[in-house]
C-alpha positions in Angstrom: 0.1 0.1 -0.1 1.3 3.2 -1.2 2.0 6.4 1.6 -0.6 8.2 -0.1 -3.4 5.1 0.2 -2.4 5.0 3.8 -3.0 8.2 4.4 -6.0 8.6 2.8 -7.4 5.9 4.6 -6.0 7.1 7.7 -7.8 10.1 6.8 -11.4 8.3 6.4 -11.0 6.5 9.6 -10.4 9.7 11.3 -13.3 11.4 9.7 -15.4 8.0 10.8 -14.4 8.0 14.1 -15.0 11.6 14.7 -19.1 11.6 13.4 -19.9 8.3 15.2 -18.2 10.5 18.3 -20.6 13.3 17.2 -23.2 10.9 17.0 -23.2 8.7 20.0 -24.1 11.2 22.5 -22.8 12.5 25.7 -20.9 9.3 26.7 -19.0 9.2 23.6 -17.8 12.8 23.8 -15.3 12.6 26.7 -13.7 16.1 27.8 -10.6 14.9 28.9 -8.9 18.3 29.8 -5.4 17.4 29.7 -3.1 20.3 30.1 0.2 20.5 28.2 3.2 20.5 30.7 3.7 24.3 29.9 0.3 24.5 30.9 0.5 22.9 33.9 3.5 24.7 35.2 1.4 28.5 34.1 -2.1 27.2 35.9 -2.4 30.6 38.6 -1.9 30.2 41.6 -5.1 31.7 43.0 -4.9 32.7 46.6 -6.6 31.0 49.7 -10.4 31.6 50.2 -11.5 34.2 52.5 -14.4 34.7 54.8 -16.4 35.6 52.0 -15.2 33.3 49.7 -18.4 30.6 49.1 -18.1 26.8 50.7 -19.3 23.5 50.1 -20.3 20.8 51.6 -20.6 17.3 49.8 -24.0 16.2 50.7 -26.3 14.2 48.8 -29.8 15.6 49.7 -30.8 19.1 51.3 -28.5 22.1 50.6 -25.1 22.9 50.6 -23.4 25.3 53.7 -24.4 28.3 51.7 -28.3 27.5 50.8 -27.2 26.2 47.3 -29.5 23.1 46.5 -27.6 20.2 46.0 -27.9 19.6 42.9 -26.7 20.5 39.1 -28.6 24.1 39.4 -27.5 24.5 42.6 -23.9 23.4 41.8 -23.5 25.7 39.1 -24.8 28.7 40.9 -22.4 28.0 43.5 -19.4 27.8 41.3 -20.3 30.4 39.7 -20.2 32.3 42.8 -16.4 30.7 43.5 -16.0 31.8 39.8 -16.7 35.0 40.4 -14.7 35.7 43.1 -11.6 34.3 41.3 -11.8 36.2 38.5 -12.5 32.9 36.2 -14.9 33.7 33.8 -18.2 31.7 32.4 -22.1 31.7 32.3 -24.6 29.6 33.6 -25.5 28.7 30.2 -22.0 27.9 28.8 -21.7 25.4 32.0 -25.1 23.7 31.8 -24.4 22.7 28.1 -20.8 21.7 28.7 -22.2 19.4 31.9 -25.2 18.1 29.8 -22.6 17.1 26.9 -20.5 15.5 29.0 -21.9 13.6 31.8 -25.7 14.5 31.2 -25.8 15.8 34.9 -24.1 12.9 36.5 -21.3 13.6 39.0 -19.9 10.6 39.4 -19.9 9.9 35.5 -16.2 8.5 34.3 -15.5 7.6 30.6 -13.5 4.4 30.9 -12.9 3.8 27.3 -10.6 6.7 26.1 -7.0 7.2 25.6 -6.8 8.4 29.1 -8.5 5.8 30.4 -5.9 3.1 29.0 -3.1 5.1 30.6 -4.8 4.8 34.1 -6.0 8.5 34.1 -9.9 8.2 33.3 -11.8 11.6 32.7 -14.6 12.1 35.8 -17.6 14.1 36.8 -19.8 16.5 35.3 -17.0 18.4 33.1 -15.0 15.0 32.4 -11.7 15.9 33.9 -8.7 14.1 34.5 -6.7 14.3 37.2 -3.6 15.8 36.0 -5.7 18.5 34.7 -7.9 18.9 38.2 -4.8 19.2 40.0 -3.1 22.2 38.1 -6.3 24.3 37.5 -8.4 23.3 41.3 -9.5 26.3 42.9 -8.3 26.8 46.4 -11.7 26.4 48.4 -13.1 23.6 47.0 -13.1 20.3 47.9 -10.1 17.8 46.1 -12.4 15.6 45.1 -11.9 15.2 41.4 -15.5 13.8 41.7 -17.4 16.8 43.7 -19.7 19.1 41.6 -18.3 22.8 42.7 -15.0 21.6 42.6 -14.9 19.5 39.3 -17.2 22.0 37.8 -14.7 25.0 39.1 -11.5 23.3 38.2 -12.9 22.5 34.4 -13.8 26.4 34.2 -10.5 27.7 35.9 -8.7 25.4 32.7 -11.3 26.5 30.2 -10.8 30.2 30.5 -6.7 29.5 30.5 -6.9 27.6 27.7 -9.7 29.1 25.3 -11.2 32.4 27.0 -14.3 30.5 28.9 -16.5 27.5 29.0 -18.6 29.8 26.9 -16.2 28.8 24.1 -16.4 25.6 24.3 -18.9 23.8 22.3 -17.3 20.4 22.1 -15.0 17.7 23.8 -11.8 19.6 24.2 
């Protein structure tokens, strides 16, 4: 087989794979959020939260410590409050759109099939973040648990802000 034929065949397979991903829905379009070494090194060091910053509890029912409902709407609103206090751009609509595409709103969603999972670092949580990205873009004052909804949303939005300017600019897996 010639190099041109191999290249053409590979391009067709890649197109078919991408088409399959876009037609399979949220489960297939995993958000890997993996920073390059340079990006991880550039991750801002955000100052520790003050008493004015929002806190989060990881209960499964009721409300959080600051009165946010412990559901997707409350997690997004609490994340937005933290993001505003830390200067991280993003909107409710941008967060909600990406969450629904990546995890359908399941904070325990985990991708066990993509290349990151094969390397032992599966994407997890509402915005399907891998552990190295979560660690690099974690926002102080939120939980260190990658599947904590508020911590996951806020770290992913912080990453998206540094990579794309805002989570609002993300319209597909990235």
